C-alpha positions in Angstrom: -0.1 0.1 -0.2 1.0 3.8 -1.0 -0.6 6.8 1.1 0.2 10.1 -0.6 -1.4 13.1 1.5 -1.5 16.7 0.3 -3.6 19.2 2.5 -6.0 22.1 0.6 -6.7 24.2 2.8 -8.5 22.5 5.7 -9.0 19.3 3.6 -6.7 16.5 4.3 -6.6 14.3 0.7 -5.1 10.8 1.1 -4.4 9.3 -2.1 -4.4 5.6 -1.9 -2.7 3.0 -4.0 -2.6 -1.1 -4.3 -3.5 -3.4 -1.8 -5.2 -1.5 1.2 -5.3 -4.4 4.3 -5.8 -2.6 7.7 -6.3 -6.1 9.4 -3.1 -7.3 8.5 -1.4 -5.1 10.9 -0.9 -2.5 8.8 -1.9 0.1 10.9 -0.2 3.1 9.2 -3.6 4.2 7.2 -5.3 4.3 11.0 -2.2 5.8 12.5 -2.5 8.7 9.5 -6.3 9.0 9.5 -6.1 9.1 13.7 -2.8 12.2 13.6 -4.9 14.3 10.8 -8.2 13.5 13.1 -6.6 14.7 16.7 -5.1 17.6 14.9 -8.6 18.6 14.4 -8.1 18.5 10.4 -11.8 16.9 10.7 -12.4 17.1 6.6 -11.3 14.1 5.0 -11.5 13.1 1.1 -9.9 9.6 0.2 -9.2 8.8 -3.4 -9.6 4.9 -4.3 -8.9 5.0 -7.5 -5.8 3.0 -7.6 -6.9 0.7 -4.9 -6.4 -3.0 -6.2 -8.1 -4.6 -2.8 -9.6 -3.1 0.8 -10.5 -4.9 3.4 -13.1 -4.2 5.7 -11.2 -3.5 8.5 -10.2 -0.3 6.3 -13.8 0.6 5.8 -14.0 0.5 9.6 -11.0 2.7 10.0 -13.0 4.8 7.4 -16.2 4.8 9.6 -14.5 5.4 12.9 -12.8 8.9 11.1 -16.1 9.7 10.0 -17.5 9.1 13.4 -14.9 11.2 14.7 -15.3 14.1 12.4 -18.9 14.6 12.8 -18.6 15.3 15.9 -16.7 18.4 14.8 -18.5 19.4 11.6 -16.3 17.5 9.6 -16.5 14.6 7.8 -14.9 12.0 5.5 -15.7 11.5 1.5 -14.5 9.0 -0.6 -13.2 9.7 -4.4 -13.4 7.6 -7.6 -14.1 4.8 -5.4 -14.0 1.4 -7.4 -16.8 0.0 -8.5 -16.0 -3.4 -6.5 -15.8 -1.3 -3.5 -19.0 0.3 -4.2 -20.6 -2.6 -3.9 -19.3 -3.7 -1.0 -20.7 -0.4 0.8 -24.2 -0.7 -0.5 -24.1 -4.6 0.8 -22.7 -3.5 4.1 -25.5 -0.1 3.9 -22.6 2.5 4.6 -22.9 4.0 1.1 -24.6 7.2 2.2 -22.5 7.0 5.5 -19.2 7.1 3.0 -20.7 9.1 0.2 -18.5 8.6 -2.9 -18.0 11.5 -5.4 -16.7 11.8 -8.8 -14.4 14.8 -8.7 -12.0 15.7 -5.7 -13.8 19.2 -6.4 -16.9 18.0 -5.5 -15.9 16.0 -2.8 -14.1 18.9 -1.3 -17.3 21.5 -2.0 -19.9 18.7 0.1 -17.0 19.3 2.6 -16.8 22.9 2.7 -20.6 23.6 2.3 -21.3 21.6 5.4 -22.4 18.6 4.0 -22.0 16.1 6.5 -23.0 12.5 5.5 -24.7 10.2 7.3 -26.2 12.6 10.0 -29.4 10.3 10.0 -27.1 7.5 10.8 -25.6 7.0 14.5 -22.9 4.6 15.6 -25.9 2.4 17.4 -27.6 1.8 14.0 -24.5 0.6 12.3 -23.7 -1.9 15.2 -27.1 -3.2 14.7 -27.0 -3.3 11.1 
């Protein structure tokens, strides 16, 4: 896995490449996201265009980041989500909680406009699903 991190004003953009496995002891992605949110960077865009595989543990990392960010009026938006990952999000019924955008500009604009995805979801609702 490769992670490229950029900062665009108050939005952190993470470009992920390759196979992303958080469940195999690779905690780099989780550490980066926790570091960003602990430093009050609560608006994140995660580009998945070049991800060949992602495990469900990473989706859990995104969900946790969304919950933490949402509490501070931020959010996590996905970008260029490959069809197979979008299908996984849909099956798990979290595709609205972790919305996908076709362009970086749209993902950033949604965060800047205060659109907080999944406001009707709660952590409990996700656990009960």
